[in-house]
DRENDODO-298431 format. One line per 4 residues: number of its first residue (from 1); for each residue x, z, y of C-alpha. Coordinates in pm, 1 decimal, padded with zeros to 6 digits. Each point is the difference from the previous one (the first is absolute). Example, Ala and Ser with C-alpha at 12.3 -4.5 7.8 and 13.67 -1.06 7.14 Angstrom:
2
1 = 01230.0:00780.0:-00450.0 | 00137.0:-00066.0:00344.0
END
This chain:
616
1 = -00614.2:06076.9:-12472.1 | 00257.5:00054.6:-00283.9 | 00241.4:-00272.4:-00041.4 | 00060.6:-00108.0:-00355.5
5 = 00357.1:-00052.7:-00133.9 | -00024.4:-00375.7:00016.3 | -00139.6:-00000.8:00356.5 | 00268.6:00240.8:00105.1
9 = 00275.0:-00223.6:-00138.6 | -00132.8:-00301.6:00167.9 | -00013.6:00188.9:00331.9 | 00357.3:00084.2:-00050.3
13 = 00130.4:-00362.4:-00019.4 | -00081.5:-00171.9:00341.2 | 00297.2:00029.5:00232.9 | -00101.1:00227.6:00302.3
17 = 00145.2:-00245.9:00238.5 | -00174.3:-00339.3:-00076.1 | 00130.2:-00264.3:-00220.0 | 00382.7:00034.5:-00064.7
21 = 00003.7:-00294.8:-00210.2 | -00109.5:-00235.3:00276.3 | 00268.7:00149.2:00241.3 | 00287.9:-00032.3:-00254.0
25 = 00029.1:00396.5:-00052.3 | 00189.9:00067.4:-00324.9 | -00274.1:00243.3:-00079.7 | -00263.8:-00243.2:-00145.3
29 = -00367.4:00104.6:-00004.6 | -00003.6:00230.6:-00295.5 | -00327.3:-00113.1:-00124.9 | 00121.9:-00363.4:-00022.9
33 = 00322.0:00113.3:-00178.2 | -00187.7:00233.9:-00223.9 | -00249.2:-00278.3:-00108.0 | 00298.2:-00224.9:-00069.9
37 = 00171.7:00272.2:-00197.2 | -00279.2:00092.9:-00233.0 | 00031.7:-00319.0:-00213.5 | 00393.5:00039.5:-00015.0
41 = 00026.4:00369.2:-00069.3 | -00230.5:00293.7:-00093.0 | 00226.2:00255.6:00182.9 | -00112.3:-00056.6:00362.7
45 = -00347.6:00015.9:-00121.6 | 00068.2:00344.7:-00183.3 | 00153.4:00105.3:00331.0 | -00300.7:-00100.4:00201.1
49 = -00230.1:00190.1:-00218.8 | 00222.0:00307.5:-00004.7 | -00003.0:00012.1:00388.2 | -00369.9:-00048.5:-00005.5
53 = -00021.9:00283.1:-00235.1 | 00230.2:00208.1:00224.6 | -00207.1:-00069.0:00303.3 | -00323.1:00113.9:-00174.5
57 = 00153.0:00314.8:-00120.5 | 00129.9:00120.3:00333.9 | -00334.5:-00090.2:00170.7 | -00180.1:00211.4:-00266.1
61 = 00233.3:00309.6:00065.2 | 00088.4:00037.9:-00379.5 | 00353.8:00126.5:-00007.0 | 00058.0:-00039.6:-00368.0
65 = -00124.7:-00356.9:00031.3 | 00208.5:-00065.1:00290.9 | 00318.0:00117.9:-00151.3 | -00074.6:-00215.3:-00312.2
69 = -00079.6:-00298.0:00213.1 | 00335.1:00038.3:00197.9 | 00184.9:00010.0:-00333.7 | -00169.1:-00312.2:-00120.2
73 = 00096.1:-00202.8:00307.5 | 00350.4:00126.2:-00027.9 | 00020.9:-00094.1:-00374.1 | -00150.1:-00342.4:00062.4
77 = 00266.3:-00059.6:00288.2 | 00296.8:00116.8:-00196.2 | 00242.2:-00311.7:-00030.3 | 00024.8:00073.7:-00371.1
81 = -00380.8:-00033.0:-00038.4 | -00013.5:-00305.2:00232.6 | 00271.2:-00199.8:-00181.6 | 00290.9:-00183.9:00156.8
85 = -00202.3:-00295.0:00159.9 | 00067.9:-00016.0:00377.5 | -00323.6:-00160.5:00070.3 | -00201.1:00281.2:-00176.3
89 = 00201.4:00249.9:00210.2 | -00083.6:-00160.0:00325.7 | -00365.7:-00031.4:-00095.4 | 00003.1:00377.8:-00084.7
93 = 00159.3:00090.4:00316.6 | -00248.3:-00204.9:00195.2 | -00278.4:00188.0:-00167.0 | 00148.8:00328.3:00088.1
97 = 00050.6:-00119.4:00359.6 | -00346.1:-00131.6:00033.4 | -00155.1:00325.5:-00129.1 | 00214.4:00218.5:00239.5
101 = -00064.2:-00197.8:00296.8 | -00376.3:-00038.6:-00047.9 | -00156.9:00210.1:00298.7 | -00254.7:00172.4:-00255.0
105 = 00300.4:00144.3:-00208.5 | -00011.3:00366.8:-00054.0 | 00273.7:00198.6:00157.8 | 00021.3:00247.2:-00272.0
109 = 00042.9:-00293.8:-00234.0 | 00279.5:-00150.8:00206.0 | 00175.1:00359.1:00007.9 | -00029.2:00027.9:-00380.3
113 = 00151.2:-00365.9:-00046.2 | 00285.8:00079.7:00240.4 | 00098.2:00269.3:-00246.9 | 00016.1:-00246.5:-00302.9
117 = 00051.0:-00345.9:00104.8 | 00329.4:-00047.9:00215.3 | 00226.3:-00006.7:-00303.7 | -00227.2:-00257.9:-00184.9
121 = -00044.9:-00194.3:00325.2 | 00376.5:-00013.4:00065.0 | 00079.7:-00120.4:-00351.0 | -00264.6:-00267.6:00009.1
125 = 00129.8:-00107.0:00348.6 | 00359.7:-00036.9:-00148.3 | -00119.0:-00308.8:-00164.7 | 00030.7:-00347.9:00141.6
129 = -00248.3:-00180.4:00245.2 | -00195.5:00175.3:00248.2 | -00007.2:00335.2:-00206.2 | 00250.9:00177.3:00235.7
133 = -00194.1:-00066.9:00324.0 | -00311.1:00100.3:-00158.1 | 00156.3:00333.7:-00127.0 | 00153.4:00072.2:00330.4
137 = -00339.5:-00032.7:00176.5 | -00156.9:00225.6:-00252.0 | 00265.2:00279.8:00053.9 | -00042.3:-00068.3:00378.5
141 = -00372.7:00062.0:-00052.2 | 00053.8:00335.7:-00171.8 | 00256.6:00100.2:00275.1 | -00245.5:-00071.2:00273.0
145 = -00302.7:00159.6:-00174.4 | 00124.3:00289.3:-00184.2 | 00210.8:00313.7:00088.5 | 00363.9:-00117.6:00085.9
149 = 00161.3:00322.3:-00125.9 | -00179.7:-00060.2:-00332.0 | 00092.8:-00363.5:-00014.4 | 00371.9:00087.6:00064.6
153 = -00013.2:00246.2:-00331.8 | -00180.7:-00266.7:-00181.5 | 00231.8:-00289.0:00087.9 | 00307.0:00221.0:-00057.7
157 = -00131.8:00083.9:-00349.9 | -00047.4:-00372.7:-00078.0 | 00357.7:-00061.6:00104.1 | 00133.4:00214.9:-00270.6
161 = -00216.2:-00154.8:-00260.7 | 00197.0:-00261.1:-00225.2 | -00127.4:-00344.0:-00022.3 | 00066.2:-00283.8:-00251.3
165 = -00037.5:-00287.7:00236.8 | 00213.5:-00103.5:00307.1 | 00104.6:00347.3:00143.6 | 00120.2:-00120.5:00317.3
169 = -00323.1:-00185.8:00092.6 | -00200.9:00294.4:-00105.9 | 00209.6:00237.3:00208.3 | -00012.4:-00231.4:00297.3
173 = -00383.8:00036.7:-00001.3 | -00013.5:00360.2:-00011.3 | 00277.6:00026.4:00260.4 | -00220.2:-00197.1:00225.5
177 = -00275.1:00226.0:-00058.0 | 00205.7:00304.0:00068.0 | 00117.4:-00151.1:00318.7 | -00358.2:-00063.8:00115.8
181 = -00105.8:00357.4:-00076.9 | 00302.1:00157.0:00189.6 | -00121.7:-00184.3:00318.3 | -00338.5:00182.2:-00036.4
185 = 00156.2:00357.0:-00032.8 | -00109.3:00201.9:00301.9 | 00197.4:00311.0:-00042.0 | 00285.1:00181.0:-00198.7
189 = 00184.8:-00323.8:00003.1 | 00342.0:00122.9:-00130.0 | -00153.4:00197.7:-00262.0 | -00179.0:-00315.8:-00107.5
193 = 00315.1:-00197.7:00008.5 | 00188.4:00254.9:-00193.8 | -00243.9:-00060.3:-00288.4 | 00016.4:-00375.1:00016.9
197 = 00358.0:-00081.1:00029.9 | 00136.5:00163.0:-00310.0 | -00266.8:-00179.2:-00215.4 | 00072.5:-00347.7:00170.1
201 = 00378.8:00033.9:-00028.3 | -00023.3:00120.7:-00338.0 | -00202.4:-00287.4:-00128.4 | 00196.8:-00274.0:00192.7
205 = 00336.3:00136.0:-00150.9 | -00147.8:00008.2:-00344.2 | -00133.7:-00357.8:00032.7 | 00315.9:-00141.3:00136.0
209 = 00197.2:00187.3:-00270.8 | -00194.9:-00154.6:-00285.9 | 00239.1:-00223.5:-00193.8 | -00263.9:-00252.7:-00095.6
213 = -00137.9:-00041.2:00338.1 | 00093.5:-00327.8:00183.5 | 00063.1:00099.6:00357.7 | -00146.6:-00330.8:00157.7
217 = -00245.9:-00030.0:00284.8 | -00240.2:00246.5:-00171.3 | 00261.4:00276.9:00082.0 | 00033.3:-00144.4:00351.7
221 = -00388.6:00025.2:00031.0 | 00033.3:00376.8:-00117.0 | 00247.9:00077.3:00257.3 | -00196.6:-00185.4:00261.3
225 = -00298.9:00226.9:-00095.6 | 00215.9:00308.2:00025.4 | 00079.4:-00122.3:00354.4 | -00363.5:00059.0:00090.8
229 = 00047.3:00375.8:-00075.9 | 00293.5:00014.0:00227.2 | -00199.3:-00177.0:00274.1 | -00284.8:00271.1:-00040.9
233 = 00272.7:00285.9:00029.3 | 00133.1:-00166.5:00307.9 | -00339.9:-00002.5:00168.1 | -00029.6:00377.5:-00088.8
237 = 00314.8:00050.1:00164.4 | -00126.6:-00150.3:00331.4 | -00260.9:00260.2:00006.6 | 00230.1:00301.0:-00033.5
241 = 00233.5:00182.6:00245.8 | 00307.2:00221.0:-00020.1 | 00111.4:00141.3:-00347.0 | -00283.9:-00132.0:-00180.2
245 = 00076.3:-00347.9:00111.1 | 00369.6:00059.9:-00075.5 | -00087.8:00116.5:-00358.1 | -00226.0:-00312.4:-00094.5
249 = 00240.5:-00235.3:00146.4 | 00279.8:00139.7:-00207.3 | -00238.3:-00044.0:-00302.7 | -00058.1:-00360.1:00105.9
253 = 00378.1:-00067.7:00041.2 | 00079.3:00129.9:-00343.3 | -00287.0:-00188.6:-00146.6 | 00130.6:-00319.7:00138.7
257 = 00345.7:00067.1:-00110.6 | -00122.3:00095.7:-00364.2 | -00209.0:-00320.7:-00017.0 | 00295.4:-00214.6:00141.5
261 = 00231.6:00144.6:-00288.2 | -00271.5:-00083.1:-00260.7 | -00048.9:-00365.1:00150.6 | 00376.0:-00038.6:-00041.2
265 = -00026.1:00067.9:-00373.0 | -00191.4:-00321.1:-00045.1 | 00133.3:-00229.7:-00255.9 | -00141.7:-00310.0:00154.9
269 = 00224.7:-00289.6:-00023.0 | 00018.0:-00052.7:00368.3 | -00046.3:00360.2:00142.3 | 00138.0:-00044.4:00329.9
273 = -00245.4:-00277.3:00083.2 | -00297.1:00135.7:-00180.6 | 00022.1:00348.0:00116.6 | 00181.4:-00013.0:00352.4
277 = -00329.2:-00028.9:00181.7 | -00143.1:00320.2:-00185.9 | 00299.8:00206.8:00091.3 | -00018.2:-00125.7:00365.2
281 = -00351.0:00150.0:00027.9 | 00098.0:00313.3:-00153.6 | 00303.7:00006.9:00249.9 | -00240.2:-00015.5:00289.0
285 = -00142.5:00343.1:-00109.7 | 00364.5:00137.5:00042.0 | 00024.9:-00114.7:00357.8 | -00332.7:00149.0:00069.8
289 = 00127.7:00351.4:-00145.4 | 00302.8:-00011.3:00205.8 | 00238.7:-00084.5:-00261.6 | 00316.8:-00192.1:00110.7
293 = 00241.2:-00219.4:-00185.5 | 00295.0:00245.3:00092.4 | -00209.5:00286.9:-00142.0 | -00084.0:-00218.1:-00312.8
297 = 00361.5:-00103.7:-00052.9 | 00144.8:00363.8:00013.7 | -00328.0:00162.8:-00167.0 | -00044.9:00218.0:00290.8
301 = -00350.8:-00123.6:00048.6 | -00096.2:00051.0:-00361.5 | 00140.2:00367.7:00014.1 | -00168.1:00069.4:00333.8
305 = -00346.3:-00121.4:-00140.0 | 00055.8:00195.6:-00336.6 | 00074.6:00322.1:00205.1 | -00321.3:-00024.9:00179.1
309 = -00183.9:00021.2:-00319.5 | 00236.7:00238.1:-00183.3 | -00232.3:00301.3:-00069.6 | -00045.1:00184.4:-00318.3
313 = -00345.2:-00179.0:-00045.2 | 00152.6:-00329.4:00065.5 | 00269.7:-00017.7:-00286.3 | -00253.6:-00199.7:-00245.2
317 = -00113.4:-00224.7:00288.7 | 00354.1:-00085.5:00108.4 | 00076.9:-00103.0:-00377.5 | -00223.7:-00311.4:00048.7
321 = 00268.9:-00120.2:00270.2 | 00288.0:00032.4:-00231.0 | 00123.9:-00365.9:00061.0 | -00019.0:00030.6:00395.6
325 = 00362.5:00015.3:00041.4 | 00011.0:-00316.9:-00213.3 | -00228.0:-00141.1:00230.7 | 00213.5:00084.0:00312.2
329 = 00293.1:-00199.9:-00098.8 | -00213.5:-00271.3:-00153.5 | -00191.2:-00058.5:00316.1 | 00320.6:-00068.7:00184.9
333 = 00117.4:-00223.3:-00285.1 | -00325.6:-00183.6:00012.1 | 00025.1:-00047.9:00387.0 | 00358.4:-00135.3:-00023.3
337 = -00111.6:-00272.3:-00244.2 | -00370.8:-00088.9:00093.5 | -00027.7:-00223.3:00315.0 | -00331.3:00126.2:00100.2
341 = 00114.2:00368.3:-00041.0 | 00307.8:-00069.6:00192.6 | -00200.0:-00160.5:00285.0 | -00231.2:00308.5:-00001.1
345 = 00292.0:00230.0:00029.4 | 00161.8:-00184.1:00278.4 | 00328.0:00151.0:00124.2 | -00078.4:00345.6:-00148.4
349 = 00162.1:-00069.4:-00325.4 | 00317.6:-00143.2:00125.6 | 00027.4:00272.3:00250.3 | -00050.3:00262.7:-00294.3
353 = 00278.3:-00172.2:-00202.5 | 00230.9:00016.2:00270.6 | -00040.4:00362.4:00082.4 | 00040.7:00091.6:-00386.3
357 = 00318.3:-00219.1:-00004.6 | 00140.1:00173.3:00303.7 | -00073.2:00365.4:-00109.8 | 00172.2:00123.7:-00320.0
361 = -00255.4:00273.8:-00047.5 | -00285.4:-00238.5:00019.3 | 00184.8:-00225.1:-00220.4 | 00052.1:00265.8:-00269.1
365 = -00382.5:00097.6:00002.3 | -00094.0:-00359.8:-00015.8 | 00232.1:-00076.3:-00278.6 | -00145.9:00275.1:-00218.5
369 = -00360.3:-00130.3:00039.7 | 00092.5:-00314.4:-00201.2 | 00050.0:00206.2:-00322.4 | -00372.2:00022.3:-00065.1
373 = -00063.9:-00381.2:-00017.2 | 00340.8:-00087.7:-00167.7 | -00036.7:00249.1:-00277.2 | -00351.7:-00068.2:-00092.1
377 = -00093.2:-00229.3:-00278.7 | -00321.9:-00084.7:00143.0 | 00115.2:-00252.4:00272.1 | 00079.2:-00357.5:-00079.0
381 = 00341.5:-00136.7:00061.1 | -00076.3:-00190.0:00289.1 | -00101.3:00302.8:00181.2 | 00312.1:00183.9:-00089.1
385 = 00207.6:-00300.9:00082.3 | -00146.8:00012.5:00365.6 | 00041.8:00363.2:00012.2 | 00367.8:-00038.4:-00071.4
389 = 00019.1:-00274.8:00277.7 | -00145.1:00270.8:00235.7 | 00257.0:00261.3:-00112.9 | 00295.1:-00226.6:00063.5
393 = -00140.3:-00092.0:00353.8 | -00005.7:00381.8:00069.3 | 00373.6:00062.0:-00124.9 | 00236.8:-00234.1:00128.9
397 = 00363.0:-00057.8:-00146.8 | 00189.4:00203.7:00263.0 | -00187.5:00320.1:-00007.4 | 00243.2:00241.5:-00198.6
401 = 00207.5:00082.2:00298.8 | -00266.1:00126.0:00217.0 | -00113.6:00236.7:-00260.7 | 00333.6:00134.4:-00136.5
405 = 00026.4:00265.7:00264.3 | -00326.0:00158.3:-00072.6 | 00035.0:00287.6:-00231.7 | -00366.9:00102.7:-00001.0
409 = -00175.3:-00213.6:-00242.2 | -00334.1:00151.8:-00135.3 | -00104.5:-00300.4:-00191.9 | 00222.9:00014.1:-00310.6
413 = -00279.2:00037.6:-00248.0 | -00229.4:-00271.8:00143.0 | 00311.5:-00237.1:00038.9 | 00089.8:00058.0:-00360.6
417 = -00363.7:-00081.8:-00105.4 | -00003.0:-00305.1:00211.5 | 00329.8:-00132.4:-00132.4 | -00134.6:00071.1:-00352.7
421 = -00297.4:-00222.4:00093.6 | 00237.8:-00268.5:00112.3 | 00188.6:00020.3:-00314.0 | -00312.1:-00040.5:-00200.2
425 = -00055.1:-00325.7:00175.5 | 00349.2:-00106.7:-00058.2 | -00046.2:00051.7:-00382.8 | -00347.4:-00125.7:-00057.2
429 = -00050.7:-00283.2:00269.8 | -00083.0:-00330.9:-00181.7 | 00236.1:-00226.9:00205.7 | 00351.5:00019.4:00091.8
433 = -00062.6:-00050.8:00380.6 | -00212.6:00304.0:00029.9 | 00241.7:00210.4:-00209.9 | 00271.3:-00100.3:00248.9
437 = -00222.3:00091.6:00279.7 | -00050.5:00346.2:-00151.0 | 00388.1:00032.4:-00035.0 | 00036.6:-00078.7:00383.9
441 = -00265.4:00238.6:00080.8 | 00175.8:00298.2:-00220.2 | 00333.9:-00064.8:00162.4 | -00161.3:00021.5:00359.5
445 = -00190.1:00300.2:-00074.5 | 00295.7:00168.3:-00161.2 | 00194.0:-00087.3:00325.0 | -00220.9:00171.1:00237.2
449 = 00050.0:00350.0:-00184.3 | 00261.2:00201.2:00189.5 | 00346.3:-00003.7:-00186.4 | -00024.0:00366.1:-00076.5
453 = -00312.6:-00052.5:-00202.9 | 00055.0:-00353.7:-00110.0 | 00225.1:00088.0:-00314.4 | -00263.1:00273.7:-00118.8
457 = -00258.0:-00266.1:00001.4 | 00207.5:-00252.7:-00181.0 | 00119.6:00257.1:-00260.4 | -00359.7:00090.7:-00062.0
461 = -00096.0:-00357.6:-00046.8 | 00284.9:-00062.0:-00241.1 | -00073.3:00304.7:-00202.9 | -00362.4:-00088.7:-00033.3
465 = 00067.3:-00375.7:-00070.2 | -00122.5:-00116.3:-00346.4 | 00135.9:-00351.9:00016.2 | 00379.7:-00062.6:-00019.0
469 = -00025.1:-00311.6:00226.8 | -00165.8:00201.9:00283.7 | 00250.8:00281.3:-00060.6 | 00278.3:-00261.0:00040.8
473 = -00156.9:-00122.4:00315.4 | -00017.9:00356.1:00150.2 | 00371.2:00065.0:-00089.9 | 00092.8:-00303.8:00188.8
477 = -00177.1:00133.7:00292.9 | 00194.5:00302.5:-00039.8 | 00324.8:-00189.3:-00006.4 | -00100.0:-00176.6:00325.0
481 = -00057.3:00340.2:00166.7 | 00341.9:00129.0:-00104.3 | 00162.4:-00322.8:00128.1 | -00191.8:00031.0:00331.3
485 = 00098.1:00378.0:00026.4 | 00349.5:-00097.3:-00057.3 | 00026.7:-00252.8:00267.7 | -00159.2:00261.2:00249.9
489 = 00244.0:00257.9:-00100.2 | 00296.7:-00240.4:00042.5 | -00124.6:-00074.3:00350.7 | -00030.7:00372.3:00084.7
493 = 00248.0:00263.6:00060.4 | -00042.9:00138.5:-00368.0 | 00174.0:-00304.1:-00157.9 | 00167.4:00236.0:-00238.7
497 = -00307.9:00154.8:-00139.5 | -00179.7:-00159.4:-00299.4 | -00341.3:-00125.6:00071.7 | -00268.0:00293.7:-00076.7
501 = -00194.8:-00245.3:-00207.7 | 00271.2:-00060.7:-00236.9 | -00011.7:00337.2:-00175.4 | -00366.0:-00035.7:-00035.1
505 = 00026.6:-00323.4:-00134.2 | 00226.2:00114.5:-00279.7 | -00277.8:00212.3:-00128.0 | -00206.5:-00316.0:-00049.7
509 = 00281.1:-00167.4:-00171.3 | 00018.4:00298.1:-00246.5 | -00378.4:-00012.7:-00052.7 | 00040.3:-00370.3:-00144.4
513 = 00334.5:00019.7:-00168.5 | -00060.2:00332.9:-00166.7 | -00386.0:00027.4:-00039.9 | -00149.4:00330.8:-00003.0
517 = -00131.3:-00033.9:-00354.7 | 00379.1:-00042.8:-00110.7 | 00208.2:-00272.0:-00155.3 | 00084.6:-00332.1:00160.9
521 = -00257.3:-00226.1:00177.0 | -00194.1:-00253.7:-00195.7 | 00187.0:-00300.3:00090.3 | -00217.5:-00252.8:-00154.0
525 = -00298.0:00098.0:00207.4 | 00155.2:00167.1:00308.6 | 00290.3:-00226.7:00076.7 | -00129.5:-00091.4:00342.7
529 = 00016.9:00374.4:00125.6 | 00317.2:00071.4:-00178.9 | 00159.5:-00293.7:00194.2 | -00136.2:00121.0:00319.8
533 = 00117.9:00345.8:-00058.4 | 00348.4:-00125.0:-00095.1 | 00005.3:-00205.1:00333.2 | -00079.3:00291.6:00176.3
537 = 00266.8:00203.6:-00151.6 | 00244.1:-00272.6:00069.9 | -00084.3:-00016.7:00365.3 | 00045.9:00388.3:00035.1
541 = 00338.1:-00013.0:-00178.4 | 00111.1:-00282.7:00260.7 | -00127.9:00164.9:00295.6 | 00156.1:00329.1:-00107.1
545 = 00348.5:-00158.5:-00052.4 | 00012.5:-00141.1:00348.5 | 00262.2:00154.4:00247.3 | -00025.8:00350.2:00118.5
549 = -00310.7:00055.3:-00199.0 | 00172.5:-00007.7:-00331.2 | -00081.2:00270.0:-00248.8 | -00270.7:00151.6:00229.8
553 = -00268.9:-00070.6:-00240.0 | 00149.3:-00001.5:-00351.2 | 00173.8:00321.5:-00070.7 | 00181.1:00044.2:-00334.3
557 = -00287.7:00150.1:-00196.3 | -00239.7:-00265.8:00130.1 | 00225.6:-00305.1:-00083.7 | 00055.1:00143.8:-00343.0
561 = -00358.7:00032.4:-00066.9 | -00067.8:-00355.4:00125.2 | 00278.9:-00134.6:-00233.1 | -00080.2:00201.9:-00308.3
565 = -00371.0:00043.6:00006.0 | -00145.6:-00300.2:00171.6 | 00248.3:-00290.3:-00048.5 | 00214.0:00035.6:-00316.2
569 = -00330.4:00069.4:-00229.2 | -00153.9:-00302.6:00149.2 | 00279.9:-00233.4:-00092.1 | -00032.7:-00016.3:-00388.2
573 = -00405.2:-00005.9:00030.6 | 00037.6:-00336.3:00210.3 | 00261.9:-00139.0:-00215.6 | -00187.9:00068.9:-00317.7
577 = -00330.5:-00128.8:00125.5 | 00174.4:-00330.1:00115.6 | 00162.8:-00034.6:-00341.9 | -00338.5:00037.8:-00169.4
581 = -00159.5:-00254.5:00240.4 | 00272.7:-00252.9:-00043.3 | -00049.6:00007.5:-00383.3 | -00365.0:-00031.6:00047.5
585 = 00033.7:-00328.8:00196.8 | -00380.0:-00028.2:00062.8 | -00138.9:-00097.1:00349.1 | -00113.4:00359.2:00067.8
589 = 00334.4:00126.6:-00094.5 | 00184.4:-00242.6:00229.3 | -00248.1:00110.4:00288.5 | 00080.3:00379.4:-00048.0
593 = 00368.0:-00098.1:-00008.8 | -00021.5:-00184.3:00334.5 | -00125.0:00339.4:00146.6 | 00251.0:00210.4:-00162.9
597 = 00318.9:-00209.6:00082.0 | -00017.2:00114.2:00372.5 | -00054.1:00345.9:-00119.5 | 00329.3:-00014.4:-00195.0
601 = 00182.9:-00137.3:00291.3 | -00112.0:00251.2:00254.4 | 00065.8:00272.7:-00252.0 | 00344.6:-00104.2:-00036.9
605 = 00056.4:-00017.6:00376.0 | -00149.9:00358.9:00038.8 | 00222.8:00129.3:-00273.0 | 00313.7:-00154.7:00158.9
609 = -00085.3:00144.3:00331.5 | -00043.7:00359.0:-00151.2 | 00307.8:-00023.1:-00188.6 | 00202.3:-00090.8:00315.5
613 = -00149.4:00299.9:00168.2 | 00104.7:00212.9:-00281.1 | 00349.6:-00130.4:00012.5 | -00000.8:00057.4:00374.1
END
C-alpha cells in the first residue's frame, strides 16, 4: 500500500532503538521534539514536510521530483533559512537524524542527502547546546551508510566552503566526519590520505590565521578533531609493510609536526596550559613513526621524511607540510617546558641535548632549525621566549674554543638567517628581559662559528643592519673579537703580528665613519653606532702601538686616510651639532647632547693616537 507523505514522515520519527528520552540519550524522540517545536517555529515543520516529500519522490522513482525534493530539504536546512536560534537548529538536526535512522528510509534518498547536507549539518552543529553531538552522529551515519570515497570528496569540499558562524566548531565537526570516513577506507590508503591532508591543513591554517578568530577552546576542539585523522592514518600504517608503511609513516610524522606548528600559533592567553595536552597527543604520532628528539633537534628526521616523499608528483603535496621544520624545534621546546610531555619523553630529551652539546656539527645543525620559529610573526612571544631558552641550553658559554680549529663550516647561510631571526626578537620583543635573552643568544650563536668565518658573518650582519643601536651592538662584538684575538696572539709565538681581525675591522669602521652614500654620518640619529666605531678604532690603534707590533697594521697611507678622511671631517660636525643643541636647551636637545659628548671625547682620543703615529 502506498505510504502518504504524512504517514511517511511519522514513520521516520520514532527512534529505532527504543525510547532514548527514557534512557537519558541526548537524541530525544524526534516525534516528541517535533511536536514541541511546531508551536515555537514553523521551520522544523517545513523540514518535516520536505523530508516526507523527498521520501515519496524517491519511492515513486521520479528523478526530476527527487532532485527538486533534495534541493528543498537542503534549502530549509540552510542555517541562513533556519535563523540563528540554537534550539531551532537542534530541532532540525533531530528531524534529519530521525529520518535517516528510520529503518524504512530509502537508500537512494540517503545517498542524495549525503551529497547536499554535510555543510548545512556542520553549520547547524556549530551552534550551542546538543547541536554538535547530533551533527556528528548524522555525519557518522552518512560515513557508515554511503560510499566512503564519495564521502571523502564531499567532506573535503565542505571544508573549503566559507562559513559565517564559528569556523573552528564547524571545522571540528567536519574533521570528526573525515576521521570516521578514513577508518572505513579499505584500499588505496595512501592515495586517499594524499587527497585529505592538503585540504585539512589548508583550512586549519586559514582558520588559525584569521585576525578576528579568538583562539580559545573552540580552536583546541578543532585540533583535537584533527587528532582523529592522525589516529586513522596510524591504524592504516599498522596494516602496511615495507616502503608503503615507511611512506605513510613519513606522511603521518610530517602531519603531526605541521599541526604542532599551527597549535603553537594560538593566541590563547595561557597557551602552554591550554594546548600542552594537544601537543602531547601529536608527539605520540612522532614516536610511532620513529622520529627521535635528536633527529628533531638537528632537523634530520624532517629531511629524511621529506626525502621519502620527494618525487616529482609529490611537490604540491609536500607544500602542505611547509611548517614541519618549525614543528620539529617546537615539539622539543614544548617537551622542555610541559610537565606531561617531559614525563612522556623520559630521559630521551636529556640524552639528545647532551649529544648536541658535545658534537659541534650537530650543534650547528640544531642552531639553524631555530630560525624558522624566531623569524616568524605567527608565533606568540611566550613560544619564542621558550625557544630562546632551549637555544641557550644547546650553546653554552665556553664553546668558541672547540670550533675555532674547524675550517669547514657549511652552514654560513643558515647561520646568518638564524642570527637575523634573533636580531628581529632583540628589536621587536615587548619586554627588556626577552630582549636581553635574545642578545645572549646572539652572542652565543656567533661564538660557535669558527673564527675564520665569524668576521664574515658579523660583517654581513652589520652591513644589512637597519637600526643604529643594533649596529652599535654588533660593532661592540667585533671589538671583543679583536681583543680576544689579540690576547691569543700575545700568548703565541706570533706576538709581533697584528691580529688578523684588526685589518678587517678597519673596513667596518670606515663603513660607519665614511658612509657609502658620501658625507659624514648623521650624528643626531646614528650617534650610538658612530661611538662604537670610534671605540673599535681606538682599540685597534692602541693594540697596534704595543711593543714589536708597532706600525704593522697602519702604514703611512692608511694612517693618513684615517686622519684626513675619517676623523678630521667629523670634528667640526660634532662641534657644530653640540653648539646648536646647547643653544636649543630643550629636553630633547639635552638628551642628544648626552649621547654626543662621549662621541666627542673618543673622537679626540682617536685623533691624538693617529697624530702620534704620524709623528712616529
